[in-house]
C-alpha positions as CSV (number, residue, x, y, z in Angstrom):
1,X,33.0,13.5,-7.4
2,X,29.6,12.3,-8.0
3,X,27.8,12.4,-11.4
4,X,24.0,13.4,-12.0
5,X,22.7,12.2,-14.8
6,X,19.0,13.0,-15.9
7,X,17.0,10.3,-17.5
8,X,14.8,11.6,-20.5
9,X,11.3,10.1,-20.5
10,X,8.6,10.5,-23.1
11,X,5.2,10.6,-21.8
12,X,2.1,10.6,-24.1
13,X,-0.5,13.1,-22.6
14,X,-4.3,13.7,-23.3
15,X,-4.6,17.7,-24.2
16,X,-6.5,18.3,-20.8
17,X,-3.9,16.9,-18.6
18,X,-0.8,19.0,-20.7
19,X,-3.3,22.1,-20.0
20,X,-3.5,21.5,-16.4
21,X,0.4,21.1,-16.3
22,X,1.1,24.0,-18.0
23,X,-1.6,25.9,-15.7
24,X,-0.2,24.5,-12.5
25,X,3.2,25.4,-13.7
26,X,2.2,28.9,-14.0
27,X,0.8,29.3,-11.0
28,X,3.6,27.6,-9.2
29,X,6.4,29.4,-11.2
30,X,7.7,26.0,-11.8
31,X,9.0,24.0,-15.1
32,X,6.4,21.2,-16.1
33,X,9.4,18.7,-15.7
34,X,9.1,19.7,-12.0
35,X,5.3,19.4,-11.9
36,X,5.9,15.9,-13.3
37,X,8.8,14.7,-11.2
38,X,6.5,15.9,-7.7
39,X,4.0,13.9,-9.2
40,X,6.1,10.6,-10.1
41,X,7.7,11.4,-6.4
42,X,3.9,11.5,-4.7
43,X,3.0,8.3,-6.8
44,X,6.0,6.3,-5.6
45,X,5.8,7.4,-2.3
46,X,2.1,6.1,-1.6
47,X,3.2,2.8,-3.5
48,X,6.3,2.0,-2.3
49,X,4.0,1.6,1.2
50,X,1.8,-0.6,-0.3
51,X,3.0,-4.5,0.6
52,X,1.4,-7.8,-0.5
53,X,-1.8,-8.8,1.4
54,X,0.1,-11.0,3.7
55,X,2.6,-8.3,4.8
56,X,-0.6,-5.4,5.1
57,X,-2.5,-8.0,7.3
58,X,0.2,-10.2,9.1
59,X,-0.7,-8.6,12.3
60,X,-3.9,-9.7,12.2
61,X,-3.6,-13.5,11.1
62,X,-4.8,-15.9,14.0
63,X,-6.2,-13.1,15.7
64,X,-10.0,-12.9,16.3
65,X,-11.8,-10.9,18.4
66,X,-10.8,-12.7,21.4
67,X,-7.1,-11.8,20.8
68,X,-6.1,-15.2,20.9
69,X,-3.1,-15.5,18.5
70,X,-3.3,-19.2,18.4
71,X,-6.4,-19.9,17.7
72,X,-5.9,-21.4,14.1
73,X,-3.7,-24.2,15.9
74,X,-5.5,-24.7,18.9
75,X,-9.0,-25.7,17.4
76,X,-8.7,-29.2,17.6
77,X,-8.1,-29.0,21.4
78,X,-11.3,-26.6,21.8
79,X,-13.3,-28.7,19.8
80,X,-12.5,-31.7,21.7
81,X,-13.6,-30.0,25.0
82,X,-16.7,-28.5,23.3
83,X,-17.5,-32.3,22.4
84,X,-16.9,-33.8,25.6
85,X,-18.8,-30.7,27.4
86,X,-21.8,-31.5,25.1
87,X,-21.5,-35.1,25.6
88,X,-20.8,-35.1,29.5
89,X,-25.0,-34.6,30.1
């Protein structure tokens, strides 16, 4: 048997926000609590998918327009090669 507990949260709203919630609740024939819960769920869904800056760009790090994934590792070898070619004249 599962017992479902609801937690009560108190939120301070501006009169304008409360008025909008009342209007939406009336139009959609829902309670104000339902409107606020839906808004919070949407907020959580949007922000739950936002990762750290590293996670968001992880697949791009070390890859430039060349598509090489080891450019940050092999830069010394490439630099040496360019210098050799430059001074070989």
